[in-house]
A tleap script that builds the chain and sets N, CA, C and O, in Angstrom:
source leaprc.protein.ff14SB
mol = sequence {
  NMET ARG ALA VAL LEU SER PHE GLU LEU GLN
  GLN ASP VAL GLU THR THR SER LYS ASP PRO
  VAL GLU GLY LYS PRO LYS LYS GLY ARG LYS
  GLU LYS LEU ILE GLY LEU SER GLU ILE LEU
  ASN GLY GLU PHE LEU THR ARG GLU VAL VAL
  THR ASN ASN ILE THR TYR ILE LEU PHE ILE
  VAL ALA LEU LEU ILE GLY VAL VAL GLY LYS
  GLY TYR TYR GLY LYS GLN LEU ALA LYS ASP
  ILE ASP THR ALA GLN LYS ALA LEU ASP GLU
  MET THR ALA GLU TYR VAL GLU SER LYS ALA
  LYS LEU GLU GLU SER THR LYS ARG GLN VAL
  LEU VAL GLU LYS LEU GLU GLU ARG GLY LEU
  LYS GLU THR VAL ASN PRO THR LYS VAL ILE
  ARG LEU LYS LYS GLU ASP GLU GLY CLYS
}
set mol.1.N position { -15.482 58.617 26.270 }
set mol.1.CA position { -14.595 57.706 25.730 }
set mol.1.C position { -13.925 56.866 26.771 }
set mol.1.O position { -13.911 55.635 26.776 }
set mol.2.N position { -13.335 57.710 27.711 }
set mol.2.CA position { -12.746 57.018 28.805 }
set mol.2.C position { -13.492 56.008 29.570 }
set mol.2.O position { -12.966 54.966 29.963 }
set mol.3.N position { -14.773 56.335 29.789 }
set mol.3.CA position { -15.733 55.543 30.590 }
set mol.3.C position { -15.859 54.096 29.806 }
set mol.3.O position { -15.779 53.039 30.432 }
set mol.4.N position { -16.034 54.137 28.584 }
set mol.4.CA position { -16.290 52.963 27.659 }
set mol.4.C position { -14.926 52.125 27.720 }
set mol.4.O position { -14.996 50.896 27.726 }
set mol.5.N position { -13.722 52.757 27.763 }
set mol.5.CA position { -12.489 52.119 27.865 }
set mol.5.C position { -12.426 51.528 29.054 }
set mol.5.O position { -12.221 50.314 29.047 }
set mol.6.N position { -12.563 52.128 30.182 }
set mol.6.CA position { -12.381 51.536 31.535 }
set mol.6.C position { -13.430 50.515 31.645 }
set mol.6.O position { -13.144 49.535 32.333 }
set mol.7.N position { -14.446 50.551 31.165 }
set mol.7.CA position { -15.527 49.372 31.313 }
set mol.7.C position { -15.028 48.213 30.735 }
set mol.7.O position { -15.158 47.136 31.316 }
set mol.8.N position { -14.353 48.326 29.429 }
set mol.8.CA position { -13.784 47.110 28.640 }
set mol.8.C position { -12.682 46.578 29.550 }
set mol.8.O position { -12.579 45.358 29.676 }
set mol.9.N position { -11.877 47.369 30.172 }
set mol.9.CA position { -10.763 46.772 30.892 }
set mol.9.C position { -11.338 46.011 32.145 }
set mol.9.O position { -10.920 44.907 32.496 }
set mol.10.N position { -12.295 46.678 32.758 }
set mol.10.CA position { -12.918 46.191 33.935 }
set mol.10.C position { -13.449 44.713 33.595 }
set mol.10.O position { -13.334 43.774 34.382 }
set mol.11.N position { -14.038 44.622 32.343 }
set mol.11.CA position { -14.671 43.256 31.940 }
set mol.11.C position { -13.574 42.208 31.592 }
set mol.11.O position { -13.750 41.001 31.753 }
set mol.12.N position { -12.452 42.748 31.112 }
set mol.12.CA position { -11.359 41.858 30.769 }
set mol.12.C position { -10.722 41.288 32.062 }
set mol.12.O position { -10.215 40.167 32.071 }
set mol.13.N position { -10.760 42.060 33.116 }
set mol.13.CA position { -10.239 41.769 34.374 }
set mol.13.C position { -11.205 40.650 34.900 }
set mol.13.O position { -10.711 39.622 35.365 }
set mol.14.N position { -12.424 40.797 34.849 }
set mol.14.CA position { -13.375 39.917 35.284 }
set mol.14.C position { -13.217 38.478 34.813 }
set mol.14.O position { -13.253 37.503 35.563 }
set mol.15.N position { -13.017 38.439 33.343 }
set mol.15.CA position { -12.941 37.112 32.740 }
set mol.15.C position { -11.719 36.429 33.133 }
set mol.15.O position { -11.710 35.201 33.218 }
set mol.16.N position { -10.698 37.124 33.377 }
set mol.16.CA position { -9.340 36.444 33.798 }
set mol.16.C position { -9.113 36.214 35.350 }
set mol.16.O position { -8.051 35.822 35.833 }
set mol.17.N position { -10.157 36.487 35.993 }
set mol.17.CA position { -9.857 36.351 37.505 }
set mol.17.C position { -9.753 34.843 37.810 }
set mol.17.O position { -10.257 33.940 37.142 }
set mol.18.N position { -9.058 34.729 38.863 }
set mol.18.CA position { -8.564 33.386 39.277 }
set mol.18.C position { -9.395 32.909 40.482 }
set mol.18.O position { -9.912 33.674 41.296 }
set mol.19.N position { -9.469 31.621 40.512 }
set mol.19.CA position { -10.321 31.120 41.643 }
set mol.19.C position { -9.280 31.001 42.863 }
set mol.19.O position { -8.181 30.452 42.783 }
set mol.20.N position { -9.796 31.584 43.951 }
set mol.20.CA position { -8.848 31.793 45.080 }
set mol.20.C position { -8.494 30.356 45.695 }
set mol.20.O position { -7.451 30.255 46.341 }
set mol.21.N position { -9.222 29.378 45.541 }
set mol.21.CA position { -8.907 28.009 46.258 }
set mol.21.C position { -7.916 27.338 45.512 }
set mol.21.O position { -6.921 26.912 46.097 }
set mol.22.N position { -8.102 27.139 43.900 }
set mol.22.CA position { -7.135 26.418 43.142 }
set mol.22.C position { -6.105 27.274 42.535 }
set mol.22.O position { -5.087 26.726 42.113 }
set mol.23.N position { -6.228 28.428 42.447 }
set mol.23.CA position { -5.266 29.219 41.651 }
set mol.23.C position { -5.446 29.220 40.179 }
set mol.23.O position { -4.610 29.793 39.480 }
set mol.24.N position { -6.445 28.639 39.666 }
set mol.24.CA position { -6.689 28.392 38.215 }
set mol.24.C position { -7.653 29.240 37.671 }
set mol.24.O position { -8.569 29.505 38.450 }
set mol.25.N position { -7.715 29.741 36.571 }
set mol.25.CA position { -8.688 30.695 36.053 }
set mol.25.C position { -10.060 30.008 36.119 }
set mol.25.O position { -10.204 28.799 35.941 }
set mol.26.N position { -11.083 30.890 36.394 }
set mol.26.CA position { -12.440 30.291 36.493 }
set mol.26.C position { -12.832 29.879 35.153 }
set mol.26.O position { -12.381 30.460 34.166 }
set mol.27.N position { -13.665 28.884 35.063 }
set mol.27.CA position { -14.279 28.321 33.574 }
set mol.27.C position { -15.609 28.933 33.716 }
set mol.27.O position { -16.275 28.890 34.750 }
set mol.28.N position { -15.956 29.505 32.621 }
set mol.28.CA position { -17.365 30.086 32.344 }
set mol.28.C position { -18.096 28.931 31.747 }
set mol.28.O position { -17.549 27.860 31.483 }
set mol.29.N position { -19.354 29.195 31.546 }
set mol.29.CA position { -20.247 28.129 31.085 }
set mol.29.C position { -19.899 27.661 29.651 }
set mol.29.O position { -20.233 26.563 29.206 }
set mol.30.N position { -19.247 28.531 29.019 }
set mol.30.CA position { -18.813 28.182 27.484 }
set mol.30.C position { -17.596 27.273 27.541 }
set mol.30.O position { -17.367 26.582 26.549 }
set mol.31.N position { -16.782 27.197 28.607 }
set mol.31.CA position { -15.443 26.525 28.718 }
set mol.31.C position { -15.747 25.198 29.357 }
set mol.31.O position { -14.816 24.428 29.590 }
set mol.32.N position { -17.018 24.868 29.663 }
set mol.32.CA position { -17.179 23.672 30.438 }
set mol.32.C position { -16.675 22.336 29.623 }
set mol.32.O position { -16.776 22.364 28.397 }
set mol.33.N position { -16.197 21.301 30.188 }
set mol.33.CA position { -15.816 20.116 29.571 }
set mol.33.C position { -16.919 19.485 29.107 }
set mol.33.O position { -18.023 19.643 29.630 }
set mol.34.N position { -16.690 18.662 28.011 }
set mol.34.CA position { -17.826 17.982 27.345 }
set mol.34.C position { -17.865 16.560 28.156 }
set mol.34.O position { -16.855 15.883 28.347 }
set mol.35.N position { -19.033 16.247 28.554 }
set mol.35.CA position { -19.317 15.265 29.336 }
set mol.35.C position { -19.632 13.973 28.651 }
set mol.35.O position { -20.058 14.060 27.500 }
set mol.36.N position { -19.499 12.893 29.136 }
set mol.36.CA position { -19.855 11.576 28.222 }
set mol.36.C position { -21.325 11.642 27.926 }
set mol.36.O position { -21.660 11.377 26.772 }
set mol.37.N position { -22.164 11.929 28.721 }
set mol.37.CA position { -23.610 12.070 28.196 }
set mol.37.C position { -23.870 13.075 27.048 }
set mol.37.O position { -24.729 12.837 26.199 }
set mol.38.N position { -23.154 14.148 27.031 }
set mol.38.CA position { -23.225 15.104 25.893 }
set mol.38.C position { -22.916 14.515 24.591 }
set mol.38.O position { -23.559 14.753 23.569 }
set mol.39.N position { -21.884 13.720 24.672 }
set mol.39.CA position { -21.230 13.055 23.515 }
set mol.39.C position { -22.215 11.859 23.085 }
set mol.39.O position { -22.412 11.552 21.910 }
set mol.40.N position { -22.722 11.318 24.030 }
set mol.40.CA position { -23.807 10.118 23.650 }
set mol.40.C position { -25.135 10.684 22.996 }
set mol.40.O position { -25.774 10.090 22.127 }
set mol.41.N position { -25.441 11.847 23.505 }
set mol.41.CA position { -26.757 12.480 23.198 }
set mol.41.C position { -26.490 13.262 21.844 }
set mol.41.O position { -27.397 13.279 21.012 }
set mol.42.N position { -25.335 13.888 21.586 }
set mol.42.CA position { -25.063 14.552 20.300 }
set mol.42.C position { -25.213 15.931 20.645 }
set mol.42.O position { -25.177 16.685 19.673 }
set mol.43.N position { -25.379 16.487 21.807 }
set mol.43.CA position { -25.480 17.771 22.262 }
set mol.43.C position { -24.178 18.559 21.864 }
set mol.43.O position { -24.238 19.740 21.523 }
set mol.44.N position { -23.058 17.892 21.920 }
set mol.44.CA position { -21.721 18.665 21.634 }
set mol.44.C position { -21.735 19.128 20.221 }
set mol.44.O position { -21.093 20.136 19.923 }
set mol.45.N position { -22.395 18.494 19.352 }
set mol.45.CA position { -22.410 18.813 18.012 }
set mol.45.C position { -23.211 20.211 17.693 }
set mol.45.O position { -23.068 20.823 16.634 }
set mol.46.N position { -23.980 20.582 18.641 }
set mol.46.CA position { -24.654 22.037 18.455 }
set mol.46.C position { -24.010 23.090 19.001 }
set mol.46.O position { -24.508 24.216 19.043 }
set mol.47.N position { -22.799 22.778 19.478 }
set mol.47.CA position { -21.927 24.063 20.148 }
set mol.47.C position { -21.427 24.776 19.106 }
set mol.47.O position { -21.272 24.350 17.961 }
set mol.48.N position { -21.119 26.112 19.601 }
set mol.48.CA position { -20.738 27.103 18.555 }
set mol.48.C position { -19.493 26.580 17.895 }
set mol.48.O position { -19.395 26.583 16.668 }
set mol.49.N position { -18.453 26.091 18.751 }
set mol.49.CA position { -17.198 25.735 18.008 }
set mol.49.C position { -17.365 24.695 17.176 }
set mol.49.O position { -16.694 24.752 16.146 }
set mol.50.N position { -18.050 23.779 17.315 }
set mol.50.CA position { -18.303 22.746 16.292 }
set mol.50.C position { -19.033 23.199 15.157 }
set mol.50.O position { -18.707 22.756 14.056 }
set mol.51.N position { -19.967 24.011 15.251 }
set mol.51.CA position { -20.788 24.401 14.074 }
set mol.51.C position { -19.859 25.436 13.209 }
set mol.51.O position { -19.927 25.394 11.981 }
set mol.52.N position { -19.078 26.275 13.799 }
set mol.52.CA position { -18.179 27.216 13.096 }
set mol.52.C position { -17.051 26.430 12.292 }
set mol.52.O position { -16.593 26.816 11.217 }
set mol.53.N position { -16.696 25.365 12.909 }
set mol.53.CA position { -15.480 24.598 12.146 }
set mol.53.C position { -16.045 23.334 11.541 }
set mol.53.O position { -15.238 22.418 11.383 }
set mol.54.N position { -17.258 23.139 11.188 }
set mol.54.CA position { -17.632 21.953 10.583 }
set mol.54.C position { -16.890 21.500 9.353 }
set mol.54.O position { -16.597 20.317 9.183 }
set mol.55.N position { -16.610 22.387 8.555 }
set mol.55.CA position { -15.878 22.068 7.301 }
set mol.55.C position { -14.506 21.648 7.657 }
set mol.55.O position { -14.064 20.664 7.064 }
set mol.56.N position { -13.725 22.272 8.580 }
set mol.56.CA position { -12.427 21.517 9.032 }
set mol.56.C position { -12.588 20.238 9.571 }
set mol.56.O position { -11.921 19.276 9.191 }
set mol.57.N position { -13.477 20.182 10.471 }
set mol.57.CA position { -13.671 18.723 11.008 }
set mol.57.C position { -14.136 17.680 10.078 }
set mol.57.O position { -13.776 16.515 10.248 }
set mol.58.N position { -14.890 18.008 9.131 }
set mol.58.CA position { -15.160 17.117 8.065 }
set mol.58.C position { -13.972 16.769 7.129 }
set mol.58.O position { -13.876 15.671 6.583 }
set mol.59.N position { -13.092 17.752 6.982 }
set mol.59.CA position { -11.772 17.519 6.260 }
set mol.59.C position { -10.943 16.616 6.982 }
set mol.59.O position { -10.278 15.789 6.358 }
set mol.60.N position { -10.902 16.680 8.290 }
set mol.60.CA position { -9.987 15.855 9.239 }
set mol.60.C position { -10.472 14.484 9.142 }
set mol.60.O position { -9.702 13.525 9.078 }
set mol.61.N position { -11.902 14.369 9.130 }
set mol.61.CA position { -12.491 13.185 9.141 }
set mol.61.C position { -12.252 12.463 7.792 }
set mol.61.O position { -12.035 11.251 7.817 }
set mol.62.N position { -12.279 13.140 6.598 }
set mol.62.CA position { -11.963 12.427 5.332 }
set mol.62.C position { -10.565 12.127 5.308 }
set mol.62.O position { -10.245 11.080 4.746 }
set mol.63.N position { -9.586 12.909 5.857 }
set mol.63.CA position { -8.325 12.533 5.918 }
set mol.63.C position { -7.887 11.184 6.831 }
set mol.63.O position { -6.927 10.437 6.638 }
set mol.64.N position { -8.730 11.134 7.703 }
set mol.64.CA position { -8.554 9.969 8.688 }
set mol.64.C position { -9.203 8.697 7.929 }
set mol.64.O position { -8.652 7.599 8.014 }
set mol.65.N position { -10.179 8.846 7.318 }
set mol.65.CA position { -10.752 7.661 6.364 }
set mol.65.C position { -9.733 7.325 5.413 }
set mol.65.O position { -9.489 6.145 5.160 }
set mol.66.N position { -9.068 8.349 4.821 }
set mol.66.CA position { -8.138 8.002 3.616 }
set mol.66.C position { -6.885 7.252 4.273 }
set mol.66.O position { -6.426 6.282 3.669 }
set mol.67.N position { -6.335 7.639 5.433 }
set mol.67.CA position { -5.217 6.913 6.053 }
set mol.67.C position { -5.746 5.385 6.356 }
set mol.67.O position { -5.038 4.396 6.164 }
set mol.68.N position { -6.957 5.341 6.806 }
set mol.68.CA position { -7.285 3.814 7.211 }
set mol.68.C position { -7.422 3.131 5.873 }
set mol.68.O position { -6.876 2.038 5.723 }
set mol.69.N position { -8.090 3.670 4.911 }
set mol.69.CA position { -8.189 2.860 3.608 }
set mol.69.C position { -6.838 2.685 3.035 }
set mol.69.O position { -6.627 1.606 2.482 }
set mol.70.N position { -5.903 3.545 3.070 }
set mol.70.CA position { -4.374 3.344 2.563 }
set mol.70.C position { -3.856 2.144 3.362 }
set mol.70.O position { -3.236 1.295 2.722 }
set mol.71.N position { -4.010 1.985 4.529 }
set mol.71.CA position { -3.650 0.933 5.462 }
set mol.71.C position { -4.131 -0.389 4.993 }
set mol.71.O position { -3.418 -1.380 4.834 }
set mol.72.N position { -5.581 -0.302 4.759 }
set mol.72.CA position { -6.030 -1.579 4.272 }
set mol.72.C position { -5.628 -1.873 2.879 }
set mol.72.O position { -5.414 -3.050 2.589 }
set mol.73.N position { -5.504 -0.994 2.019 }
set mol.73.CA position { -4.967 -1.173 0.673 }
set mol.73.C position { -3.561 -1.787 0.676 }
set mol.73.O position { -3.224 -2.692 -0.088 }
set mol.74.N position { -2.794 -1.241 1.566 }
set mol.74.CA position { -1.350 -1.625 1.625 }
set mol.74.C position { -1.338 -3.245 2.177 }
set mol.74.O position { -0.577 -4.098 1.719 }
set mol.75.N position { -2.186 -3.451 3.090 }
set mol.75.CA position { -2.205 -4.989 3.624 }
set mol.75.C position { -2.594 -5.743 2.543 }
set mol.75.O position { -1.914 -6.737 2.291 }
set mol.76.N position { -3.698 -5.445 1.736 }
set mol.76.CA position { -4.304 -6.185 0.691 }
set mol.76.C position { -3.102 -6.540 -0.443 }
set mol.76.O position { -2.838 -7.650 -0.906 }
set mol.77.N position { -2.477 -5.282 -0.733 }
set mol.77.CA position { -1.373 -5.395 -1.788 }
set mol.77.C position { -0.149 -6.320 -1.380 }
set mol.77.O position { 0.397 -7.031 -2.224 }
set mol.78.N position { 0.246 -6.285 -0.109 }
set mol.78.CA position { 1.274 -7.147 0.449 }
set mol.78.C position { 0.717 -8.570 0.420 }
set mol.78.O position { 1.539 -9.477 0.286 }
set mol.79.N position { -0.430 -8.842 0.516 }
set mol.79.CA position { -1.026 -10.220 0.515 }
set mol.79.C position { -1.013 -10.635 -0.848 }
set mol.79.O position { -0.611 -11.779 -1.060 }
set mol.80.N position { -1.407 -9.865 -1.912 }
set mol.80.CA position { -1.471 -10.067 -3.296 }
set mol.80.C position { 0.037 -10.515 -3.726 }
set mol.80.O position { 0.243 -11.540 -4.375 }
set mol.81.N position { 0.967 -9.718 -3.334 }
set mol.81.CA position { 2.439 -9.828 -3.663 }
set mol.81.C position { 2.771 -11.113 -3.169 }
set mol.81.O position { 3.216 -11.906 -3.999 }
set mol.82.N position { 2.647 -11.497 -1.976 }
set mol.82.CA position { 2.995 -12.787 -1.500 }
set mol.82.C position { 2.505 -13.909 -2.192 }
set mol.82.O position { 3.223 -14.843 -2.549 }
set mol.83.N position { 1.069 -13.819 -2.424 }
set mol.83.CA position { 0.463 -15.041 -3.204 }
set mol.83.C position { 0.975 -14.961 -4.585 }
set mol.83.O position { 1.100 -16.066 -5.112 }
set mol.84.N position { 1.289 -14.000 -5.275 }
set mol.84.CA position { 2.060 -14.074 -6.732 }
set mol.84.C position { 3.398 -14.581 -6.465 }
set mol.84.O position { 3.816 -15.357 -7.324 }
set mol.85.N position { 4.115 -14.354 -5.562 }
set mol.85.CA position { 5.480 -14.745 -5.334 }
set mol.85.C position { 5.393 -16.214 -5.097 }
set mol.85.O position { 6.233 -16.899 -5.681 }
set mol.86.N position { 4.534 -16.805 -4.353 }
set mol.86.CA position { 4.520 -18.325 -4.079 }
set mol.86.C position { 4.171 -18.964 -5.285 }
set mol.86.O position { 4.749 -20.016 -5.559 }
set mol.87.N position { 3.112 -18.392 -6.246 }
set mol.87.CA position { 2.993 -18.923 -7.389 }
set mol.87.C position { 3.977 -18.996 -8.349 }
set mol.87.O position { 4.080 -19.999 -9.054 }
set mol.88.N position { 4.898 -17.807 -8.486 }
set mol.88.CA position { 6.007 -17.853 -9.357 }
set mol.88.C position { 7.073 -18.866 -8.734 }
set mol.88.O position { 7.662 -19.558 -9.564 }
set mol.89.N position { 7.374 -19.034 -7.516 }
set mol.89.CA position { 8.288 -19.941 -7.129 }
set mol.89.C position { 7.783 -21.395 -7.455 }
set mol.89.O position { 8.638 -22.225 -7.762 }
set mol.90.N position { 6.666 -21.710 -7.419 }
set mol.90.CA position { 6.138 -23.018 -7.807 }
set mol.90.C position { 6.214 -23.203 -9.190 }
set mol.90.O position { 6.623 -24.299 -9.574 }
set mol.91.N position { 5.877 -22.289 -10.086 }
set mol.91.CA position { 6.180 -22.425 -11.505 }
set mol.91.C position { 7.637 -22.579 -11.880 }
set mol.91.O position { 7.991 -23.309 -12.807 }
set mol.92.N position { 8.480 -21.868 -11.132 }
set mol.92.CA position { 10.069 -21.841 -11.415 }
set mol.92.C position { 10.400 -23.371 -11.147 }
set mol.92.O position { 11.097 -24.044 -11.905 }
set mol.93.N position { 9.869 -23.796 -10.085 }
set mol.93.CA position { 10.399 -25.219 -9.590 }
set mol.93.C position { 9.878 -26.358 -10.624 }
set mol.93.O position { 10.583 -27.325 -10.916 }
set mol.94.N position { 8.565 -26.149 -11.155 }
set mol.94.CA position { 8.041 -26.920 -12.227 }
set mol.94.C position { 9.016 -26.816 -13.460 }
set mol.94.O position { 9.444 -27.836 -13.999 }
set mol.95.N position { 9.353 -25.551 -13.891 }
set mol.95.CA position { 10.051 -25.278 -15.243 }
set mol.95.C position { 11.549 -25.954 -14.993 }
set mol.95.O position { 12.106 -26.502 -15.944 }
set mol.96.N position { 12.107 -25.907 -13.852 }
set mol.96.CA position { 13.485 -26.473 -13.626 }
set mol.96.C position { 13.365 -27.970 -13.759 }
set mol.96.O position { 14.145 -28.589 -14.483 }
set mol.97.N position { 12.352 -28.601 -13.038 }
set mol.97.CA position { 12.060 -30.056 -13.138 }
set mol.97.C position { 12.046 -30.515 -14.588 }
set mol.97.O position { 12.770 -31.423 -14.996 }
set mol.98.N position { 11.149 -29.810 -15.381 }
set mol.98.CA position { 10.849 -30.179 -16.668 }
set mol.98.C position { 12.035 -30.072 -17.536 }
set mol.98.O position { 12.328 -31.009 -18.278 }
set mol.99.N position { 12.716 -29.025 -17.494 }
set mol.99.CA position { 13.929 -28.867 -18.157 }
set mol.99.C position { 15.028 -29.938 -17.750 }
set mol.99.O position { 15.777 -30.366 -18.628 }
set mol.100.N position { 15.122 -30.304 -16.670 }
set mol.100.CA position { 16.124 -31.244 -16.192 }
set mol.100.C position { 15.551 -32.748 -16.878 }
set mol.100.O position { 16.357 -33.558 -17.338 }
set mol.101.N position { 14.429 -32.940 -16.879 }
set mol.101.CA position { 13.877 -34.156 -17.527 }
set mol.101.C position { 14.128 -34.284 -19.052 }
set mol.101.O position { 14.400 -35.327 -19.646 }
set mol.102.N position { 13.996 -33.076 -19.569 }
set mol.102.CA position { 14.110 -32.958 -21.136 }
set mol.102.C position { 15.787 -33.191 -21.350 }
set mol.102.O position { 16.238 -34.074 -22.080 }
set mol.103.N position { 16.476 -32.402 -20.712 }
set mol.103.CA position { 18.008 -32.660 -20.992 }
set mol.103.C position { 18.404 -34.029 -20.807 }
set mol.103.O position { 19.192 -34.524 -21.613 }
set mol.104.N position { 17.890 -34.806 -19.701 }
set mol.104.CA position { 18.122 -36.131 -19.459 }
set mol.104.C position { 17.715 -37.080 -20.671 }
set mol.104.O position { 18.420 -37.970 -21.147 }
set mol.105.N position { 16.505 -36.732 -21.051 }
set mol.105.CA position { 16.096 -37.765 -22.208 }
set mol.105.C position { 16.641 -37.382 -23.475 }
set mol.105.O position { 16.531 -38.254 -24.337 }
set mol.106.N position { 17.210 -36.292 -23.833 }
set mol.106.CA position { 17.825 -35.877 -25.108 }
set mol.106.C position { 19.382 -35.885 -25.045 }
set mol.106.O position { 20.074 -35.283 -25.866 }
set mol.107.N position { 19.860 -36.587 -24.046 }
set mol.107.CA position { 21.241 -36.754 -24.151 }
set mol.107.C position { 21.813 -37.708 -25.311 }
set mol.107.O position { 21.130 -38.662 -25.684 }
set mol.108.N position { 22.933 -37.473 -25.817 }
set mol.108.CA position { 23.388 -38.235 -26.907 }
set mol.108.C position { 23.291 -39.696 -26.788 }
set mol.108.O position { 22.805 -40.413 -27.662 }
set mol.109.N position { 23.817 -40.145 -25.572 }
set mol.109.CA position { 23.988 -41.533 -25.395 }
set mol.109.C position { 22.668 -42.160 -25.343 }
set mol.109.O position { 22.474 -43.239 -25.902 }
set mol.110.N position { 21.647 -41.474 -24.629 }
set mol.110.CA position { 20.326 -42.101 -24.522 }
set mol.110.C position { 19.658 -42.137 -25.884 }
set mol.110.O position { 18.932 -43.079 -26.199 }
set mol.111.N position { 19.909 -41.076 -26.723 }
set mol.111.CA position { 19.282 -41.149 -28.129 }
set mol.111.C position { 19.792 -42.179 -28.881 }
set mol.111.O position { 19.067 -42.732 -29.707 }
set mol.112.N position { 21.128 -42.577 -28.691 }
set mol.112.CA position { 21.800 -43.595 -29.542 }
set mol.112.C position { 21.245 -44.942 -29.137 }
set mol.112.O position { 21.056 -45.814 -29.985 }
set mol.113.N position { 20.998 -45.115 -27.945 }
set mol.113.CA position { 20.486 -46.446 -27.372 }
set mol.113.C position { 19.004 -46.681 -27.896 }
set mol.113.O position { 18.567 -47.784 -28.225 }
set mol.114.N position { 18.276 -45.459 -27.928 }
set mol.114.CA position { 16.855 -45.752 -28.343 }
set mol.114.C position { 16.802 -45.917 -29.960 }
set mol.114.O position { 15.891 -46.603 -30.423 }
set mol.115.N position { 17.674 -45.359 -30.770 }
set mol.115.CA position { 17.694 -45.526 -32.150 }
set mol.115.C position { 18.261 -46.876 -32.647 }
set mol.115.O position { 17.919 -47.419 -33.698 }
set mol.116.N position { 19.115 -47.326 -31.816 }
set mol.116.CA position { 19.774 -48.800 -31.981 }
set mol.116.C position { 18.808 -49.754 -32.074 }
set mol.116.O position { 19.021 -50.716 -32.812 }
set mol.117.N position { 17.557 -49.657 -31.333 }
set mol.117.CA position { 16.398 -50.754 -31.222 }
set mol.117.C position { 15.748 -50.603 -32.484 }
set mol.117.O position { 15.282 -51.625 -32.987 }
set mol.118.N position { 15.607 -49.304 -33.207 }
set mol.118.CA position { 15.028 -49.314 -34.572 }
set mol.118.C position { 15.832 -49.743 -35.801 }
set mol.118.O position { 15.397 -49.793 -36.951 }
set mol.119.N position { 17.153 -50.065 -35.364 }
set mol.119.CA position { 18.187 -50.298 -36.453 }
set mol.119.C position { 18.992 -49.210 -36.855 }
set mol.119.O position { 19.843 -49.386 -37.727 }
set mol.120.N position { 18.831 -48.129 -36.337 }
set mol.120.CA position { 19.550 -46.822 -37.021 }
set mol.120.C position { 20.982 -46.853 -36.112 }
set mol.120.O position { 21.050 -47.161 -34.922 }
set mol.121.N position { 21.961 -46.503 -36.877 }
set mol.121.CA position { 23.263 -46.342 -36.080 }
set mol.121.C position { 23.849 -44.962 -36.153 }
set mol.121.O position { 23.606 -44.171 -37.064 }
set mol.122.N position { 24.660 -44.722 -35.104 }
set mol.122.CA position { 25.354 -43.408 -35.195 }
set mol.122.C position { 26.381 -43.368 -36.307 }
set mol.122.O position { 27.019 -44.388 -36.568 }
set mol.123.N position { 26.573 -42.238 -36.977 }
set mol.123.CA position { 27.618 -42.196 -38.157 }
set mol.123.C position { 28.965 -42.070 -37.417 }
set mol.123.O position { 29.003 -41.653 -36.259 }
set mol.124.N position { 29.971 -42.402 -38.038 }
set mol.124.CA position { 31.323 -42.532 -37.559 }
set mol.124.C position { 31.987 -41.251 -38.248 }
set mol.124.O position { 32.713 -40.518 -37.576 }
set mol.125.N position { 31.743 -41.002 -39.526 }
set mol.125.CA position { 32.149 -39.927 -40.302 }
set mol.125.C position { 31.517 -38.520 -39.954 }
set mol.125.O position { 30.294 -38.427 -39.856 }
set mol.126.N position { 32.276 -37.510 -39.780 }
set mol.126.CA position { 31.657 -36.288 -39.524 }
set mol.126.C position { 30.770 -35.921 -40.758 }
set mol.126.O position { 30.898 -36.469 -41.853 }
set mol.127.N position { 29.875 -34.959 -40.485 }
set mol.127.CA position { 28.935 -34.457 -41.577 }
set mol.127.C position { 29.746 -33.590 -42.385 }
set mol.127.O position { 30.610 -32.930 -41.809 }
set mol.128.N position { 29.597 -33.480 -43.709 }
set mol.128.CA position { 30.154 -32.523 -44.599 }
set mol.128.C position { 29.102 -31.638 -45.246 }
set mol.128.O position { 28.043 -32.073 -45.699 }
set mol.129.N position { 29.464 -30.395 -45.255 }
set mol.129.CA position { 28.512 -29.434 -45.778 }
set mol.129.C position { 28.816 -28.992 -47.147 }
set mol.129.O position { 29.917 -28.459 -47.289 }
set mol.130.N position { 28.049 -29.108 -48.206 }
set mol.130.CA position { 28.455 -28.659 -49.439 }
set mol.130.C position { 27.716 -27.303 -49.834 }
set mol.130.O position { 26.488 -27.210 -49.831 }
set mol.131.N position { 28.477 -26.381 -50.135 }
set mol.131.CA position { 28.335 -24.966 -50.342 }
set mol.131.C position { 28.473 -24.700 -51.816 }
set mol.131.O position { 29.497 -25.082 -52.383 }
set mol.132.N position { 27.468 -24.038 -52.524 }
set mol.132.CA position { 27.592 -23.624 -53.916 }
set mol.132.C position { 27.825 -22.252 -53.916 }
set mol.132.O position { 27.289 -21.557 -53.052 }
set mol.133.N position { 28.624 -21.713 -54.852 }
set mol.133.CA position { 28.973 -20.450 -55.018 }
set mol.133.C position { 27.895 -19.926 -55.884 }
set mol.133.O position { 27.602 -20.542 -56.909 }
set mol.134.N position { 27.160 -18.621 -55.489 }
set mol.134.CA position { 26.110 -18.114 -56.451 }
set mol.134.C position { 26.912 -17.100 -57.256 }
set mol.134.O position { 27.768 -16.337 -56.807 }
set mol.135.N position { 26.479 -17.217 -58.580 }
set mol.135.CA position { 26.849 -16.226 -59.578 }
set mol.135.C position { 26.150 -14.961 -59.461 }
set mol.135.O position { 24.953 -14.879 -59.184 }
set mol.136.N position { 27.014 -13.853 -59.702 }
set mol.136.CA position { 26.340 -12.638 -59.469 }
set mol.136.C position { 25.348 -12.463 -60.658 }
set mol.136.O position { 25.680 -12.688 -61.822 }
set mol.137.N position { 24.130 -12.053 -60.288 }
set mol.137.CA position { 23.037 -11.897 -61.213 }
set mol.137.C position { 23.072 -10.686 -61.929 }
set mol.137.O position { 22.571 -10.694 -63.053 }
set mol.138.N position { 23.555 -9.670 -61.506 }
set mol.138.CA position { 23.661 -8.476 -62.119 }
set mol.138.C position { 24.739 -8.190 -63.201 }
set mol.138.O position { 24.768 -7.175 -63.897 }
set mol.139.N position { 25.632 -9.234 -63.249 }
set mol.139.CA position { 26.569 -8.929 -64.493 }
set mol.139.C position { 26.194 -9.928 -65.586 }
set mol.139.O position { 26.778 -9.907 -66.669 }
savepdb mol mol.pdb
quit
């Protein structure tokens, strides 16, 4: 059992040995950096790290797509709000203008002048209201 244990320790020492020139740990074949040609060819997709974590990678891609979609949705929503605000401002201006014209045309003095042309005159006496008292129907 000691022989097996010492073999495992010796193997660990070999994997963590340092390069004498640079002082950095030596990189094995598996730790090689991904080159541009491997990315363009798609060879990096067949690596063990990628194949073991494909569900996690797809989840991250789905989250990224969601974030981008949310950004576009926010921009479209802001554009729609701006358009609606401009339309509301235009309608408010039309309403104020129409209301001012109506108030101007229905002033008391203007109505009196228009009615005098037809022969109607403004009353001098105030209006009287006649109210009748109702008798109680139940008695």
